BAMIDO-920234 format. One record per residue: x, z, y of N, C-alpha, C in turn. Coordinates in Angstrom, 3 decimals, decimal comma. Atoms other than C-alpha are relative to their C-alpha. Layout:
% residues N
(drengu (X; Z; Y); (X; Z; Y); (X; Z; Y))
...
***
This chain:
% residues 241
(drengu (-0,107; 0,849; 0,689); (64,487; 82,774; 39,890); (0,961; -1,489; 0,279))
(drengu (-0,533; 1,715; -0,481); (64,879; 79,152; 41,760); (0,841; 0,097; 0,547))
(drengu (-1,185; 0,061; -1,286); (67,387; 80,630; 44,182); (1,116; -0,061; -1,281))
(drengu (-1,044; -0,194; 0,580); (69,563; 81,338; 41,286); (0,235; -1,546; -1,238))
(drengu (0,221; 1,363; 0,301); (68,920; 77,665; 39,574); (0,698; -0,747; 0,937))
(drengu (-0,796; 1,053; -1,122); (69,855; 75,912; 42,703); (1,466; 0,648; -0,103))
(drengu (-1,459; -0,609; -0,030); (72,873; 78,281; 42,962); (0,699; -0,531; -0,703))
(drengu (-0,708; 0,655; 0,925); (74,114; 76,874; 39,788); (0,119; -1,597; 0,268))
(drengu (0,144; 1,544; -0,049); (73,200; 73,125; 40,639); (1,120; -0,475; 1,045))
(drengu (-0,812; -0,113; -0,930); (75,417; 73,606; 43,973); (1,290; 0,202; -0,893))
(drengu (-1,418; -0,218; 0,496); (77,968; 74,999; 41,976); (0,408; -1,215; -0,735))
(drengu (-0,785; 1,114; 0,786); (78,640; 71,364; 40,349); (0,724; -0,867; 0,985))
(drengu (-0,893; 0,945; -1,130); (80,467; 70,407; 43,571); (1,252; 0,699; -0,271))
(drengu (-1,057; -0,830; -0,329); (82,785; 73,219; 43,068); (0,855; -0,698; -1,202))
(drengu (-0,897; 0,460; 0,777); (85,831; 72,054; 40,892); (0,728; 1,640; -0,618))
(drengu (-0,123; -1,278; 0,278); (85,946; 74,979; 38,653); (1,263; 0,220; -1,423))
(drengu (-0,945; -0,094; 1,140); (88,970; 76,047; 35,789); (-0,431; 0,614; -0,943))
(drengu (0,849; -0,249; 1,048); (88,311; 76,332; 32,655); (1,479; 1,477; -0,482))
(drengu (-0,857; -0,845; 0,550); (90,068; 79,501; 31,066); (-0,195; 0,137; -1,795))
(drengu (0,186; 0,102; 1,734); (89,585; 78,128; 26,943); (-0,273; -1,525; 0,420))
(drengu (0,242; 1,580; 0,497); (89,790; 74,671; 25,585); (-1,065; -0,427; -0,097))
(drengu (1,595; 0,624; -0,285); (86,711; 73,020; 26,080); (0,078; -1,158; -1,589))
(drengu (0,157; 1,006; 1,158); (85,590; 70,553; 22,311); (-1,042; -0,618; 0,533))
(drengu (1,471; 0,757; -0,680); (82,192; 69,419; 21,911); (-0,974; 0,330; 0,943))
(drengu (1,246; -0,692; -0,986); (79,547; 69,448; 23,735); (-0,646; 1,557; 0,119))
(drengu (0,398; -1,473; -0,187); (79,376; 72,840; 24,933); (0,521; 1,154; -0,534))
(drengu (-0,650; -1,506; 0,617); (81,726; 74,747; 22,669); (1,178; -0,084; 0,559))
(drengu (-0,590; -0,440; -0,596); (84,381; 76,523; 23,552); (1,045; 0,757; -0,994))
(drengu (-0,921; -0,682; 0,973); (88,019; 77,962; 21,670); (0,355; 1,541; 0,877))
(drengu (0,066; -1,136; -0,519); (87,954; 81,360; 22,596); (2,155; 0,616; 0,207))
(drengu (-1,007; -0,101; 0,391); (91,389; 83,151; 22,688); (0,445; 0,670; -1,249))
(drengu (-0,044; -0,157; 1,340); (91,033; 84,733; 19,380); (-0,008; -1,328; -1,104))
(drengu (-0,166; 1,608; 0,691); (90,830; 80,686; 18,041); (-1,388; 0,002; -0,700))
(drengu (1,022; 0,107; 0,962); (87,344; 81,648; 17,021); (-1,327; -1,358; 1,003))
(drengu (1,047; 0,692; -0,659); (84,487; 78,769; 18,444); (-1,113; 0,755; 0,336))
(drengu (1,161; -0,738; -0,579); (82,052; 79,970; 20,753); (-0,824; -1,103; 1,057))
(drengu (0,528; 0,696; -0,836); (79,162; 78,310; 22,383); (-0,078; 0,583; 1,157))
(drengu (0,390; -0,553; -1,196); (79,282; 78,183; 26,016); (1,499; 0,738; 0,683))
(drengu (-1,075; -0,650; -0,164); (81,682; 80,789; 26,102); (0,288; 1,154; -1,005))
(drengu (-0,080; -1,229; 1,125); (83,609; 83,838; 24,148); (-0,523; 1,072; 0,781))
(drengu (0,886; -1,745; -0,684); (82,352; 87,554; 24,587); (1,133; 0,020; 1,007))
(drengu (-0,307; -0,294; -1,324); (85,063; 88,154; 26,911); (-0,064; -0,417; 1,225))
(drengu (0,247; 0,910; -1,509); (84,396; 85,266; 29,391); (-1,755; 0,615; 0,145))
(drengu (1,682; -0,582; 0,039); (80,601; 86,492; 28,905); (0,146; 1,221; 0,756))
(drengu (-0,376; -1,048; -0,104); (81,681; 89,876; 29,696); (0,237; 0,124; 2,011))
(drengu (-0,429; 0,653; -1,358); (83,622; 88,752; 33,095); (-1,144; -0,458; 0,872))
(drengu (0,912; 0,817; -0,977); (81,199; 86,377; 34,066); (-1,704; 0,670; 0,849))
(drengu (0,761; -0,500; -0,575); (78,342; 88,943; 34,116); (0,418; 1,167; 0,691))
(drengu (-0,733; -1,165; -0,499); (80,566; 91,822; 35,246); (0,465; -0,960; 1,736))
(drengu (-0,554; 0,218; -1,334); (81,583; 89,523; 38,319); (-1,682; -0,404; 0,925))
(drengu (1,335; 0,053; -0,875); (77,498; 88,713; 39,087); (-0,316; 1,076; 0,199))
(drengu (0,335; -1,090; -1,063); (76,993; 92,162; 39,511); (0,563; 0,696; 0,910))
(drengu (-0,997; -0,769; -1,182); (79,956; 92,864; 41,778); (0,224; -1,537; 1,325))
(drengu (0,260; 1,318; -0,862); (79,410; 89,213; 43,945); (-0,986; -0,478; 0,084))
(drengu (1,446; 0,556; -0,015); (76,407; 88,302; 43,339); (-0,002; -1,707; -0,169))
(drengu (-0,410; 1,141; 0,541); (78,216; 85,267; 42,003); (-0,929; -0,600; -1,488))
(drengu (1,089; 0,322; 1,022); (74,834; 84,254; 39,500); (0,494; -1,429; -0,996))
(drengu (-0,631; 1,131; 1,106); (76,182; 80,777; 38,634); (1,086; -0,364; 0,789))
(drengu (-1,394; 0,005; -0,113); (78,887; 78,558; 38,404); (0,424; -1,081; -0,986))
(drengu (-0,309; 1,150; 1,348); (81,077; 76,026; 35,833); (0,957; 0,970; -0,556))
(drengu (-1,423; -0,745; 0,679); (83,559; 77,456; 33,474); (-0,408; -1,206; -0,922))
(drengu (-0,014; 1,074; 1,049); (84,662; 75,236; 31,003); (-0,669; -1,758; 0,554))
(drengu (0,923; 1,326; -0,179); (82,329; 71,748; 30,454); (-1,113; 0,752; 0,431))
(drengu (1,362; -0,721; -0,115); (79,317; 74,086; 31,068); (-0,319; 0,457; 1,410))
(drengu (0,401; -0,545; -1,319); (77,201; 75,072; 34,033); (-0,317; 1,186; -0,270))
(drengu (0,752; -1,267; -0,097); (76,419; 78,629; 34,060); (-0,820; 0,717; 0,921))
(drengu (0,789; -0,729; -1,129); (73,594; 80,955; 35,269); (0,061; 1,495; -0,803))
(drengu (0,065; -1,219; 0,358); (73,611; 84,620; 34,788); (-1,472; 0,824; 0,759))
(drengu (1,624; -0,840; -0,498); (69,811; 86,741; 34,826); (0,483; 1,227; -0,891))
(drengu (0,281; -0,923; 0,254); (70,502; 90,052; 34,370); (1,128; 0,338; -1,275))
(drengu (-0,981; -0,332; 0,855); (72,592; 91,090; 30,953); (0,317; -1,757; -1,010))
(drengu (0,045; 0,943; 0,416); (72,022; 87,441; 29,867); (1,115; -1,224; 0,450))
(drengu (-0,949; 1,300; -0,133); (73,759; 83,942; 30,132); (0,049; -1,178; -0,544))
(drengu (1,048; 1,430; 0,669); (72,469; 80,320; 29,807); (1,645; -0,493; 0,644))
(drengu (-0,928; 0,942; -0,181); (75,064; 77,753; 29,558); (-0,576; -1,447; 0,237))
(drengu (0,511; 1,275; -0,143); (74,118; 73,884; 30,398); (1,272; -0,675; -0,078))
(drengu (-1,442; 1,332; 0,110); (76,906; 71,130; 29,254); (-0,465; -0,839; 1,240))
(drengu (0,208; 0,825; -0,779); (77,712; 69,106; 32,239); (-0,548; -1,266; -0,308))
(drengu (-0,025; 1,628; 0,244); (77,436; 66,003; 30,638); (-1,896; 0,100; -0,105))
(drengu (1,595; -0,189; -0,312); (73,308; 67,057; 30,583); (-0,419; 0,077; 1,683))
(drengu (0,191; 0,016; -1,508); (73,610; 66,979; 34,410); (-0,009; -1,043; 0,497))
(drengu (-0,472; 0,893; -0,971); (75,482; 64,095; 35,183); (-0,616; -1,029; 0,414))
(drengu (1,231; 1,149; -0,580); (73,665; 61,317; 37,323); (-1,141; 0,405; 0,453))
(drengu (0,736; -0,464; 0,198); (71,000; 63,221; 37,331); (-0,706; 0,524; 1,674))
(drengu (0,325; -0,460; -1,774); (68,877; 63,676; 41,419); (0,171; 1,805; -0,311))
(drengu (0,100; -1,381; -0,515); (68,863; 67,280; 42,441); (-1,141; 0,723; -0,916))
(drengu (1,130; -0,722; 0,621); (65,403; 68,268; 41,385); (-0,015; -0,217; -1,505))
(drengu (-0,113; -0,022; 1,471); (66,297; 66,946; 37,708); (0,741; 0,934; -0,304))
(drengu (-0,901; -1,094; 0,364); (69,186; 69,021; 37,613); (-0,621; 1,596; 0,173))
(drengu (1,143; -1,135; 0,206); (67,104; 71,803; 38,540); (-0,812; 0,503; -1,104))
(drengu (1,040; -0,117; 1,439); (64,583; 71,440; 36,011); (0,443; 0,018; -1,361))
(drengu (-0,685; 0,234; 1,261); (67,051; 70,569; 33,278); (0,698; 1,402; -0,069))
(drengu (-0,173; -1,110; -0,161); (68,742; 73,927; 33,975); (-0,821; 1,111; -0,239))
(drengu (0,775; -0,687; -0,170); (65,753; 75,621; 34,831); (-0,419; 0,408; -1,495))
(drengu (1,113; -0,193; 1,211); (63,983; 75,331; 31,400); (1,105; 0,606; -0,640))
(drengu (-1,319; -0,543; 0,897); (67,402; 76,289; 29,637); (0,031; 1,738; 0,439))
(drengu (-0,218; -1,334; -0,250); (67,412; 79,514; 31,409); (-1,623; 0,689; -0,296))
(drengu (1,428; -0,641; 0,199); (63,486; 80,379; 31,166); (0,113; -0,184; -1,872))
(drengu (0,314; -0,350; 1,151); (63,720; 79,435; 27,231); (0,977; 0,615; -0,437))
(drengu (-0,817; -0,930; 0,838); (66,796; 81,460; 26,457); (-0,575; 1,267; 0,246))
(drengu (0,751; -1,497; -0,191); (65,071; 84,550; 28,327); (-1,333; 0,345; -0,964))
(drengu (1,077; -0,696; 0,975); (61,750; 84,288; 26,191); (0,285; -0,501; -1,026))
(drengu (0,051; 0,982; 1,283); (62,901; 82,329; 23,326); (-0,834; -0,624; -0,979))
(drengu (1,180; 1,097; 0,418); (60,353; 79,933; 23,191); (0,814; -1,146; 0,789))
(drengu (-0,131; 1,556; 0,102); (61,715; 76,161; 23,466); (-0,853; -0,806; 0,819))
(drengu (1,089; 0,720; -0,868); (58,528; 75,056; 24,844); (-0,286; 0,349; 1,256))
(drengu (0,130; -0,801; -0,874); (58,137; 77,491; 27,851); (1,029; -1,381; 1,163))
(drengu (-0,428; 1,173; -0,949); (59,197; 74,990; 30,972); (-0,008; 1,112; 1,366))
(drengu (-0,299; -1,144; -1,080); (60,801; 76,526; 34,095); (-1,115; -0,404; 1,245))
(drengu (1,524; 0,100; -0,395); (57,313; 74,748; 35,768); (-0,248; 0,849; 0,356))
(drengu (1,147; -0,751; 0,144); (55,426; 76,701; 34,307); (0,209; 1,358; 0,513))
(drengu (-0,565; -1,166; -0,372); (57,462; 79,961; 35,117); (-0,377; -0,089; 1,227))
(drengu (0,279; -0,270; -1,167); (57,565; 79,088; 38,709); (-1,476; 0,197; 0,505))
(drengu (0,817; -0,347; -0,746); (54,207; 78,373; 39,185); (-0,821; 0,965; 0,117))
(drengu (0,471; -1,590; 0,443); (52,736; 81,552; 37,387); (0,505; 0,840; 1,390))
(drengu (-0,567; -0,812; -1,059); (55,344; 83,257; 40,001); (-0,119; 0,049; 1,268))
(drengu (0,172; 0,142; -1,084); (54,571; 81,692; 42,996); (-1,703; 0,500; 0,431))
(drengu (1,525; -0,417; 0,215); (50,727; 82,336; 42,289); (-0,148; 1,223; 0,434))
(drengu (-0,111; -1,451; 0,158); (51,328; 85,904; 41,619); (0,337; 0,510; 1,694))
(drengu (-0,308; -0,145; -1,166); (53,198; 85,987; 44,922); (-1,201; 0,303; 0,788))
(drengu (1,073; 0,243; -1,349); (50,335; 84,492; 47,232); (-0,886; 0,621; -0,347))
(drengu (1,525; -0,944; -0,008); (47,480; 86,602; 45,636); (0,269; 1,339; -0,544))
(drengu (0,236; -1,132; 0,464); (48,803; 89,616; 44,324); (0,036; 0,615; -1,344))
(drengu (0,491; -0,481; 1,567); (47,342; 89,421; 41,032); (1,588; -0,120; -0,919))
(drengu (-1,167; -0,452; 1,307); (49,916; 90,383; 38,068); (0,377; -1,459; -0,284))
(drengu (-0,355; 0,894; 1,042); (51,679; 88,092; 36,004); (-1,071; -0,484; -1,218))
(drengu (0,656; -0,098; 1,306); (49,567; 89,080; 32,789); (-1,776; -0,186; 0,644))
(drengu (1,743; 0,440; -0,082); (46,236; 88,892; 34,826); (-0,253; -1,509; -0,146))
(drengu (-0,085; 1,760; -0,160); (47,199; 84,837; 35,787); (0,115; -0,181; -1,145))
(drengu (0,184; 0,655; 1,800); (47,899; 84,242; 31,955); (-1,376; 0,832; -0,690))
(drengu (1,207; 0,165; 0,434); (44,758; 86,209; 30,938); (0,102; 0,378; -1,291))
(drengu (-0,343; 0,007; 0,787); (46,221; 87,436; 27,755); (0,684; -1,452; -0,431))
(drengu (-0,487; 1,627; 0,351); (47,386; 83,452; 27,196); (1,323; 0,080; -0,496))
(drengu (-1,041; 0,412; 0,032); (50,328; 82,021; 26,417); (0,409; -0,784; 0,644))
(drengu (-0,474; 0,768; -1,039); (52,294; 80,699; 29,338); (0,386; -1,372; -0,603))
(drengu (-0,588; 1,718; 0,462); (53,408; 77,509; 27,132); (-1,109; -0,938; -0,215))
(drengu (0,888; 0,518; -0,072); (50,121; 76,456; 27,146); (-0,787; -0,731; 1,309))
(drengu (0,080; 0,279; -1,712); (49,995; 76,438; 31,348); (0,156; -1,603; 0,075))
(drengu (-0,166; 0,915; -0,907); (49,263; 73,653; 33,254); (0,069; 0,016; 0,802))
(drengu (-0,311; -0,171; -1,189); (50,918; 73,631; 35,981); (-1,204; -0,655; 1,604))
(drengu (1,095; 0,668; -0,993); (48,479; 70,827; 37,880); (-1,128; 0,606; 0,179))
(drengu (1,011; -0,889; 0,680); (45,547; 73,098; 36,450); (-0,253; 0,947; 0,848))
(drengu (-0,106; -1,187; -0,894); (46,746; 76,241; 38,329); (0,355; -0,205; 1,363))
(drengu (-0,140; 0,483; -1,539); (47,311; 74,153; 41,379); (-1,243; -0,159; 1,037))
(drengu (1,505; 0,632; -0,420); (43,447; 73,238; 41,185); (-0,682; 1,382; 0,411))
(drengu (0,417; -1,308; 0,317); (42,534; 76,683; 40,212); (0,288; 0,490; 1,567))
(drengu (-0,728; -0,853; -1,317); (44,476; 78,005; 43,333); (-1,057; -0,226; 1,067))
(drengu (0,580; 0,502; -1,387); (42,689; 75,646; 45,712); (-1,520; -0,111; -0,183))
(drengu (1,370; -0,536; -0,104); (39,300; 76,266; 44,344); (-0,211; 1,207; 0,050))
(drengu (-0,309; -1,143; -0,856); (39,979; 79,871; 45,060); (-0,627; 0,304; 1,198))
(drengu (0,014; -0,274; -1,858); (40,438; 79,654; 48,279); (-1,234; -1,219; 0,598))
(drengu (1,065; 0,591; -0,942); (37,641; 76,944; 48,829); (-1,115; 0,714; -0,202))
(drengu (1,706; -0,682; 0,634); (34,651; 78,961; 46,565); (-0,043; 1,863; 0,748))
(drengu (-0,239; -1,759; 0,103); (36,160; 83,006; 47,100); (-0,010; 0,218; -1,290))
(drengu (0,006; -0,554; 1,043); (35,674; 82,955; 43,563); (1,650; 0,264; -0,531))
(drengu (-1,223; -0,137; 0,396); (38,666; 84,871; 42,266); (0,944; -0,752; -0,998))
(drengu (-0,920; 0,641; 0,811); (41,485; 83,295; 40,539); (0,273; 0,405; -1,645))
(drengu (0,397; -0,788; 0,912); (41,644; 85,788; 37,798); (-1,237; -1,063; -0,882))
(drengu (1,320; 0,666; 0,396); (37,654; 84,412; 37,070); (0,288; -1,323; -0,112))
(drengu (-0,112; 1,870; 0,730); (38,510; 80,638; 37,097); (0,922; 0,116; -0,806))
(drengu (-0,506; 0,022; 1,088); (41,187; 81,205; 34,780); (-0,791; 0,361; -1,317))
(drengu (0,594; -0,298; 1,319); (38,936; 82,655; 32,156); (-0,755; -0,808; -0,121))
(drengu (0,457; 0,866; 0,147); (36,668; 80,133; 32,844); (0,571; -1,184; -0,430))
(drengu (-0,792; 0,648; 0,392); (39,328; 77,654; 32,541); (0,192; -0,264; -1,927))
(drengu (-0,421; -0,156; 1,735); (40,150; 78,970; 29,017); (-1,124; 0,017; -0,865))
(drengu (1,329; 0,027; 0,686); (36,435; 78,922; 28,254); (-0,278; -1,523; -0,170))
(drengu (-0,181; 1,514; 0,121); (36,586; 75,269; 28,942); (0,533; -0,704; -0,822))
(drengu (-1,418; 0,961; 0,943); (39,589; 74,298; 26,901); (-1,006; 0,472; -1,326))
(drengu (0,391; 0,315; 1,472); (37,226; 74,935; 23,862); (-1,349; -0,502; -0,223))
(drengu (1,264; 0,653; -0,197); (34,256; 72,826; 25,176); (0,308; -1,096; -0,555))
(drengu (-0,190; 1,782; 0,019); (33,292; 69,267; 24,234); (0,345; -0,384; 1,158))
(drengu (-0,326; 0,642; -1,780); (34,195; 66,884; 27,529); (-1,528; 0,268; 0,326))
(drengu (1,499; 0,246; -0,939); (30,214; 66,380; 28,047); (-0,303; 1,378; 0,449))
(drengu (0,655; -1,386; -0,296); (30,045; 70,221; 27,997); (0,613; 0,454; 1,032))
(drengu (-1,144; -0,308; -1,023); (32,654; 70,906; 30,209); (-0,170; -0,694; 0,945))
(drengu (0,518; 0,882; -0,748); (31,412; 67,753; 32,621); (-1,071; 1,514; 0,348))
(drengu (1,370; -0,181; -0,444); (28,061; 69,927; 32,841); (-0,012; 1,571; 0,363))
(drengu (-0,518; -1,045; -0,733); (29,583; 73,319; 33,123); (0,034; -0,046; 1,005))
(drengu (-0,425; 0,048; -1,194); (31,145; 72,322; 35,494); (-0,911; -0,409; 1,527))
(drengu (1,504; 0,621; -1,012); (28,128; 70,469; 37,343); (-0,626; 1,604; 0,825))
(drengu (0,746; -1,061; -0,436); (26,150; 73,964; 37,194); (0,782; 0,917; 0,507))
(drengu (-0,438; -1,806; -0,819); (28,899; 76,367; 38,343); (-0,048; -0,783; 1,664))
(drengu (0,315; 0,207; -1,286); (29,211; 74,148; 41,442); (-1,195; -0,248; 0,464))
(drengu (1,389; -0,250; -0,590); (25,600; 73,953; 42,198); (-0,129; 0,972; 0,340))
(drengu (-0,365; -1,647; -0,723); (25,703; 77,680; 42,600); (0,557; 0,492; 0,645))
(drengu (-0,534; -0,595; -0,930); (28,597; 77,799; 44,452); (-0,905; -0,665; 1,030))
(drengu (0,578; 0,658; -1,228); (26,862; 75,051; 46,858); (-1,122; 0,514; 0,072))
(drengu (1,039; -0,887; -0,478); (23,766; 77,261; 47,000); (0,148; 0,803; 0,299))
(drengu (-0,368; -1,110; -0,573); (25,767; 79,605; 48,269); (0,335; 1,362; -0,545))
(drengu (0,140; -0,587; 0,579); (25,732; 81,613; 45,703); (1,642; 0,648; -1,156))
(drengu (-1,381; -0,127; 0,826); (29,790; 81,984; 44,940); (0,204; 1,525; -0,121))
(drengu (-0,359; -1,292; -0,332); (29,776; 85,726; 45,877); (-0,861; 0,778; -1,919))
(drengu (0,822; -0,408; 1,370); (27,076; 86,172; 42,526); (1,044; -0,567; -0,902))
(drengu (-0,448; 0,712; 0,896); (28,952; 83,801; 40,664); (1,391; 1,029; -0,424))
(drengu (-1,422; -0,816; 0,366); (32,376; 85,780; 40,714); (-0,380; 1,466; -0,099))
(drengu (0,098; -1,189; 0,901); (30,622; 89,355; 40,013); (-0,506; -0,187; -0,908))
(drengu (0,157; 0,089; 1,788); (29,168; 87,921; 36,927); (0,761; 0,152; -0,638))
(drengu (-1,504; 0,656; 0,791); (32,515; 86,285; 35,731); (0,161; 1,439; 0,066))
(drengu (-0,494; -1,515; -0,067); (33,594; 89,855; 36,488); (-0,851; 0,887; -1,430))
(drengu (0,431; -0,540; 1,194); (30,794; 91,155; 34,196); (0,258; -0,325; -1,509))
(drengu (-0,044; 0,393; 1,057); (31,196; 88,842; 31,664); (1,451; 0,172; -0,493))
(drengu (-1,536; -0,338; 0,581); (35,022; 89,338; 31,385); (0,100; 1,412; -0,855))
(drengu (-0,348; -1,744; 0,640); (34,390; 93,363; 30,479); (-1,121; 0,016; -1,050))
(drengu (1,138; -0,058; 1,103); (31,341; 92,062; 27,686); (1,158; -0,075; -1,004))
(drengu (-0,778; 0,316; 0,928); (33,196; 91,996; 24,402); (-0,495; -1,231; -0,593))
(drengu (0,312; 1,612; 0,543); (32,862; 88,299; 23,014); (-0,882; -1,083; 0,751))
(drengu (0,761; 0,888; -0,676); (30,698; 87,088; 25,886); (0,881; -1,482; 0,330))
(drengu (-0,583; 1,233; -0,541); (33,506; 84,450; 27,017); (-0,566; -0,885; -1,341))
(drengu (-0,177; 1,102; 0,999); (33,382; 82,957; 23,265); (-2,274; -0,428; 0,200))
(drengu (1,391; 0,101; -0,214); (29,553; 83,276; 23,468); (-1,015; -0,940; 0,703))
(drengu (0,523; 1,260; -1,080); (28,753; 80,836; 26,363); (0,763; -1,099; -0,453))
(drengu (-0,813; 1,473; 0,293); (30,833; 78,197; 24,945); (-1,050; -0,052; -1,356))
(drengu (1,079; 0,773; 1,299); (28,725; 78,095; 21,316); (-1,020; -0,030; 0,334))
(drengu (1,386; 0,176; 0,166); (25,256; 79,072; 22,571); (-0,540; -0,587; 1,363))
(drengu (0,852; 0,380; -1,305); (23,227; 77,235; 25,273); (-1,201; 1,058; 0,805))
(drengu (1,247; -0,803; -0,416); (20,414; 79,813; 25,716); (0,244; 1,714; -0,620))
(drengu (0,234; -1,090; 0,417); (19,662; 83,302; 25,173); (-0,602; 0,541; -1,538))
(drengu (0,308; -0,003; 1,057); (17,647; 82,730; 22,287); (0,876; -1,112; -1,106))
(drengu (-1,178; 0,782; 1,181); (20,075; 80,537; 20,412); (1,182; 0,994; -0,016))
(drengu (-1,265; -1,043; 0,431); (22,923; 83,275; 20,772); (-0,854; 0,849; -0,774))
(drengu (0,651; -1,269; 1,145); (20,221; 85,991; 18,918); (-0,330; -0,895; -1,183))
(drengu (0,343; 0,845; 1,330); (19,275; 83,387; 16,167); (1,843; -0,448; -0,522))
(drengu (-1,264; 0,216; 0,421); (23,104; 82,837; 16,003); (1,074; 1,370; -0,524))
(drengu (-0,643; -0,595; 1,124); (23,985; 85,954; 15,056); (1,206; 1,313; 1,041))
(drengu (-0,895; -0,652; -1,400); (25,382; 87,232; 19,092); (-0,625; 1,544; 0,038))
(drengu (0,356; -1,382; 0,052); (23,644; 90,423; 18,693); (-0,011; 0,701; 1,290))
(drengu (-0,124; -0,538; -1,163); (24,459; 93,174; 21,568); (0,597; -0,541; 1,129))
(drengu (-0,511; 0,412; -1,146); (26,485; 90,838; 23,433); (-1,171; -0,947; 0,750))
(drengu (0,938; 0,745; -0,299); (23,687; 88,275; 23,674); (-0,665; 1,063; 1,260))
(drengu (1,084; -1,254; -0,864); (21,591; 91,343; 25,571); (1,123; 0,435; 1,316))
(drengu (-0,952; -0,169; -1,142); (24,844; 92,074; 28,115); (-0,229; -1,155; 0,455))
(drengu (-0,331; 0,842; -0,530); (25,038; 88,836; 28,845); (-1,234; -0,501; 0,884))
(drengu (0,572; -0,114; -0,292); (21,757; 88,326; 29,397); (-0,610; 1,055; 1,272))
(drengu (0,421; -1,076; -1,085); (21,250; 91,365; 31,736); (1,089; -0,070; 0,685))
(drengu (-0,565; 0,111; -1,111); (24,287; 90,605; 33,748); (-0,931; -1,601; 1,169))
(drengu (0,613; 1,269; -1,092); (22,827; 87,044; 34,537); (-1,231; 0,389; 0,677))
(drengu (0,958; -0,364; -1,191); (19,745; 88,880; 35,751); (0,140; 0,852; 1,021))
(drengu (-0,555; -0,457; -1,282); (21,446; 91,234; 37,841); (0,614; -0,752; 1,096))
(drengu (-0,174; 1,061; -0,798); (23,196; 88,561; 39,220); (-0,832; -1,053; 0,520))
(drengu (0,678; 1,535; -0,094); (20,582; 85,812; 39,520); (0,754; -0,656; -0,221))
(drengu (-0,864; 1,517; 0,288); (22,747; 83,144; 37,982); (-0,722; -0,465; -1,109))
***
């Protein structure tokens, strides 16, 4: 994906010829006299066909930079990119592309890149990294911290992602205590047991919610946790955590 964006940014240095008159920001007048966003349907077909034949997935048409991904073409007005440094141009174009592809205006190129890079490094699928969550809420900085913690402790990234999701529902004081307790277990040489315990927790329905709501087996039972409490207690005893 980043190669596509870089290609489009580099194309800003090319003097492109417009095959349709350009009017207000991003709009063009097609040969049929109809106004279109970015390009006319005929132009879109040509851009997609050219990308398939030549590999030219980015360039300039009219007053727009375009990026072709499969059967989708994203257009970004050149004026939105003028006077921006290269990295900012990549970000603007990347955001436009991923928002077009996902239909979500809140997803960013950085979020998609972070997940893709982590998946490539670890072999864990994108779905597992997101843990059924929404990429919109993903914090790239937290993802980098999780990757570093996984490398340092040996606890798997998908388990740390699950822990991160749990911590989001906790009050700040409880989060700090949770992290401290987890750190103590790892420092005691129990990272392998912790990882195995977290694996089990992820298989127990309602377990992740229960450990955020209750601070003991007794409070879990009193709160109506039922069989979930028993399963968590069994996992804790099995792995001695």
